[in-house]
N, C-alpha and C positions, 0 to 999 in steps of 0.2 A: 343703633339709631339717638341722638340724645331728645329731651324732652323740652329742654331746655329751648330748642327752637321752635315750639310749636308758636304759630299767630292767628289770631284771631280778630276780632270783630271789630269795626270801625264807627267812632260816634257820627261820623257826616254821614249823609245821602249820598249816592252818588251823583245826582243831580246838582248836589249843592258843593261840593267838594271844591276845592281852590284849587285848582291842575293851572300848572305853570307849563310853558315846553322848555325842556333844559335835557341837557347830556353831561354827562361827565358832573354831576354836581349840588350844590347845595347844600344848604347846614350848615351846622357847628362845627367851627376847624378850629386847629390850636394855633398859638398866637404867631407873630413874626418870630421869622429867623433871626438871630442876630450877624448884622452884620455881612458885606462881602454880596455877590450876586450869586442866584441861585443858579446850579447844574442842571440842565436842561436832558444831560445824558448820564444822570447821577446812577446810584444802586443803592435804593433804601431798605435798609436791614432790619424786619419787624419778628418781633419776639414773643412766642406764644406757646401755651399752655397746651392749645387745644388742636390738636393734627388732625386731622379729616381721618375716618375711617374707611374711605370712598369718598370718588369723587362727582358722588352722584345724589341728587338731594332728597331722590325719590328710592334711593334704596338703602337708607341708613346710612348717610355719608356725616351725620353730626353737626355739632357745632363748630368745627376746624371748616368743616368745607363751605358754611356760609360764609363765615370769618372769610374766609382766602376768595372763595371763588362769585360771591353775591356782587354783583356791582361792577365786579372789576372784571371777572371773565365772562360772566353771564349778567342777560339784562332782561327785564320784563316789559310789557306792553305801561306798567307804570313804576313808579319806583319810592320807595318809603326817605325821604332825609332824613338825615342824623337829626333833625329838628321834630320827625313825625309827621311831614309835610306828604301826602300824597301827589307826585307830579306826574305828568305822561312823561314817556319815556318812547317806548318804540312804536306807540299808540299817538298817531298824529291828532288824532281828533276820535268823539266818541258820540252816540246819543242813544239817547235812553228812552224807550215806547212809554205813554203816556200809562199802560198798567203795571208799570215798572217791569217787566218780566222779559225786554227783549232789549237786549243793549248790542249796539252794532256801531263794529270797532273798523277805524280809517289806517290801516299803517302807514310808517313812514320809510320815505321813499329813500333809495341811496341806498339800502342798511344790506349788510352783507356778513354772512357766517365768515370765520377764521380761513376757513377752507376754501372762500371761495366764493360759494353759493349765495345767491342774493335772497335775503328775506324776504318768502311768500306765507299766504293765508295760512298754506296747508302746514307749516312751520307750527304755527300759533295753533292749529288744532291738535295736532301732535303732541305738543308740548302741555295741553289738556291734559288733554286723554292720559296721557303719563301720570300725572299724577294724579288721576281718577281710576287708574287701574285694580284690578284685584290684585297684583302685588306691590303696588306703591306703598312704600311707607312712608309718604308724606306727611307732616304732621298737620299740613291742610286740606288734604283729602276729605275729610270730614264736611268742610265748609264750604266745599265746592261739589257737593254732592248735591246743590240743587241744580247743577245745569242740567237740563234734559235735551238738550239738542244744540251742535256746534254745526254751521252751515259755511259755505267759503264760497259766497257768489262770484267772485274774483281774485286776481291774486294779492288785492292790496285791502278788502273787505271780510273781516272776519263778524256771522251774527250768532248772537248767542241768545238762545232764547233758558230763561229760566222754570222750575218747575212752580215754586213761588216766590215772592219778593225777599230780598235779600238786601237791608241797609246797606252790607259791608263785602258786597262784592266786587266793588274797584279796588277798594282796601285790599283785600285779600287776593285779589289778582298782582298786587306788586310784590308776592310772594313766590309767582311763576316765573320759573325762567323758560327762554323763549329757546329752545334748542335744534339743529338742526335737525330736522325729520330724518336724516339717511344718514344720522350719525352713527358709529357703533362703539364699541367699547367705552359707554360712557362712566363707570368705576375706576378705568384707567386715564381716561383723555378726556379730551373735551370738545366743542365747538356751537359756540358762542358767540354773542356778536359784540362785548365787551371792548374798552379797551385795552385791555390787556389778553395776548394768548400765553398757555400753559406753555412752559419752557423744559421744567423739566418739575419730578417728583419723586425725591430719593428719601423712601418710606424711614422712618423715625428720625427724623434730621431734617429735613428741608425741601421746601415748593415754592419754586421760582415761575414768576411771569415776567414777561417780556412785553413792551407798550407794540400796539397793534399797528403797524402803518398805515392800515388800509381802513382805521375805524370813522365812521360815519357824523362822529359829533368832534367835539373840542379834542386835539391831545394831551395824553396824560403827562401831567408836569415832571416826572421821570422816567429814565429809562428802561427800570428795571426794577423788579422789586420781588422780596426772597424773603419771605416766611419761614423762619424760624426756630426749632419746637424743641422744646425744654420738660423737662420731668417734672420738674418741683420749682417755685417761686426762686430759692434759692441762684439754684442755676441760674434764672431769668435775669434775677438783678445782677449778676456778677459780668451777665454777657450783656449789660447796659453800662456796665462800669467800664469794661473794656473795648467798649467799642464794638463787640462781637456784630452788637445790634443798634438801631438809632431809636427804635420806638418800642414799647412793651405794650399791648393792646388792651392788657386789665391787670394793674398790679395786684396782685393776691398776697403781698406780706407787707404788711403798715408799717411792723417794725422797722422796715428799713427804708423808709421814707426818708428821715431827717439825713439822711446821707445823700440824699437826690435835692431836697428843698435848702441845705446850706453851700450847695454846688452850683456855682453858676452857669454851666454846663451842662446843665439839666431843668427844665421845666416839671413843677410835677402838677397835671391837670385835677380838678377833683368836677366829674358831667355828672348828668343823672342817670340812672339805672332804671331799670325793669326788672331786674332779675330777684327773683324772690327764692328763700330758700326753706323747703318744707318738710317738715315730718309728715307724709302722707299716709295716715290710714288706709288700712282695705278694709272699707266701711261695710262690707260682706263678710267679712269673717272676723269671728268674734273673739275676744271682747270689743271689737270698736265697730259692730254693731250696736252699740247699746252707745245713747248719745250720754249718758253721763260719762260712759268712759274714755270717752274724747274727751270731753267738757275736763275730765278731773286730769286728765296727762298734759292735758296744753296746761293747766294750771298750775299743775306743778313744775313744768321748767320755766328755769330765770330767763325769759330770752333777750334781758336788758344787760344780765351779767355775760350770758353768752357772746351778745355783739360784740359785746368789749375787750373780752380774752381776745375776740378773734381779730377785730377791725379796730379795736382802739377806739378814738374818736369817728370814724366815719361808719357810714351806713347808717340806717333808720330803722325804729319799728311799726311796722306796718297794722297788723292786727287783722288781715285780711290779704287776700289775692292782687286787692287793687293797689296799685301803687299811686301818688298824689301825681302823676304825669297823666292819670285816665282822667275820663270828665265825670267817672261815676265813682270817683274817689269818696270815702269818709273815713273821720280818724275813729277806727276800731278797737283800737289797741287797750280800751279799758273792759273790752268786751272776754272771757275768760281769761281777765289778766293772772298775772302771779301771785298765789296765794296757797301755799300749803295746808294750811286749815280746811280751804274751801274742798281742794283737792281730796283728802283726805276723807272730808263728807261724803262727796259724790259716790268716790267708790263704794263706801260702806252702804249708800242706797242704791247702789247695782249689784251689793253683793258681794264686793269684794273687797270688804275690811281688813283681810288680811295679803290683800295685793294681790299680784299673777305674775306670770313671765310670758315673753314673748320675743320673737328674732326681729332684729332691724338690719336689713339688707342695706348695704352701705358702700356706692361707689369708691373703690379705692384712692381717688386723687382728692386734693384738697380744694374747700374746708372739712370734707363729709368725714373721716375719719377722726376728727376733733371735733366736729360737734356730735358725734356719735357717740364719744367718750364722755363729752358731757351730760348732753341725756342719759346716760345711765348711771352717772353717779346722782344727779335730781333726782330720777325717778326711785332710785334705789331708797330714796327720803321718806319714798310713801309708800315703798314695801311692792314695789314695781320690779322687776329681774330684767332685765335686759341683757340677751346675747349677740354681741353683734357679729353680724355675718360679711365680710369685707368681698366685692365682688368688683367685676372688671364691666366697662361701658358696654360692650353686646352682651356678659351675661343680664346685665339690667335690662335690657331693651327687651330679651329674649324669655328671660324668667318675670319680669315685673310687669314692664308695660304691654306684652303682647300676650303672656299665659296668666297673669294678673294671678303668678303663685308665689302671697307672701302675706305679712299679716301688716307690718310698716316696711316706710323705707324712707331714706333722704335722697331727694333728687331736688335741683335748681330748675328753677321755669322763669325763661329770662325774657319774653313775650309781652308787649303791653299787652293789654286790652283781652288776654286770656282766663277769665274770671267765666266766662260762657262754659269751659268744659265741664264746669259741673251742673251743668242741663242735661250733661250726655251720660244718662245710668251704665251704658256699654264703657266708658271710660275706665282708664286702670284703677282708680281709687274706688269707682264703686258709688260714690255717693250718689242717693236717690232719693228723691225729694219731687212729687206729681206739679205742687205749686210750684218751686223754683223751673223744672223744665217747663214749665207755661211759662212762665215771666220773661225765660232765655226766649224761647219760639216765637213771642210777642212783640221782644227787640228788636229782634231779626227783621221782622215783619211790620216794622213801625214807619211810619211816611215820615215823622220829623226827629231830628238830634234829640228837642227837648224829651219826646217819647221816649226812646230808647235809653236815655240817661236815666230816667226816673225806674223805668222798669230792672234798668240793672242795677241800680241803689239797691231795691229793695233785694235782688239777686246777691249783694252782697253783704246786706245786715244778715238775712236769713242764714245763710252761711258759714258767716261768724259764728252766730247764736248756735250752730247746732257743731260748731266744731268739727267741721266737715274734712279738715286737713288741718297741723298746728303753723300758722307762718308764722317762722324763728325772725326772718329779719326780711331786710330790704338791701342788698350788694351796695355797697357804691361803684361809682364806676370812674376808675384815676386811671389815669395814661400819663404814662411818666417818658418823656422822649429828651432825645439831645436839642441844647438851643441853637442848633444850625437846621432844626425842622422847624417847618409850619405847612398849614394846609391839613392835619390830617385829622378823624374825627373827634371828636369830645364825648359823642354821648354812649355811642355804637349799639342803638337800638336793635334790641333783638340777635347779639352779637354780630351784626355785619360790622365792616372795616374797610370804607372805603381807601383805595391807598391813588388813585389818581390823580388828588390834589395838591399830594403833599411833595412842597418842595427842598428840596437840601444846599445847603450852600458848602462852597468849597473849606 
């Protein structure tokens, strides 16, 4: 599992959502391709560092499965556009009861799965229950536990009753893939309704998608998409330079950007990111049970220097879990800001004047090892000894996320509006504040967007002041593409990468 993919609360009420009928699209896309006529039968080669763990997003498929399959192979009742809008997709329409507890969805007609089976309400019910199942590893599971009952009055109607009001319910549904209820072997195969079908997955190498001739919406602008997977940023950039790939979903090596900026054959796009790099403390494990220790560690680390060393002039400091694109954003970079003297003072007050030692569980892919080494050096200046324990994503999921067997860890959280995890004392980092939990619950039951925003701003400030985690920086979202390409996503919210609008000239 890759926790980056956890997605949570939206700003708008279900009744106020600006929903539009759409298929295959919407949102920010890359600029016009240079000259020539685009080839409708082109193969678009996409370079990525994130290969799926498996192809089931309820079975720990990770960031890679979202990037490759979300919106391309699988679709939801609603879709989150690259601009963050929630649009109706497989839902033709819906109604909400006066008390806000019952949602009645009417399904779009003429939709078929890749196997040829027609979409029915039974498939929607199955897909929701799959997310909510006991063995589900979906990061959306807890958000959808408000679902009390799912009824299917007829083949085109789904009636969902909630146990309590959820202002984010429709937003959260945009992350639920609708899957054929009769499908098998979803870890290695698929049966979605999207514009592409799975052609072949060669583990460790590539995953290819073919245009689905029976797609209900607009035909994909290209015939085939191939995601090519690389182990590091250097190999990824070399693939782009040698035309082995046409576009890189997210540039991870800012030092390499100049060679693309100065070359007319490429375009460098700097979009909006929601990905936060966290030094996540286990707030239930000593010494991080002490708020002063957490504050001290946060103050001891020069986040600005770290960001500059990893990303050069790209990325942002945020000081909390909330990026500027979230409605409840507030600049909190001055809270627990870099101050070595203050860090030493706080450690002394907490009884650790001579420091302490702890193990930092660190994912083995960039930029985590680099960040871990930097943090080790910074904390040594205040007497804290860091032992770096490098682990794989699978090990991280089991050890840290599932078993909470850690003292501190590095992890990237990709999604927008995911502040509310701090209202869940059972989440992997163990932050437990009764007032924050209450505010989060009240925000989700809010009747208006303004009420929700006010409450979550309080959560944002309280968690920042408590140094619930140390939010090191906000990633940039840099998409580098061949100048022959247009129509690619610029922002890639929550690591999705819609490929169906990409056009490639000859």
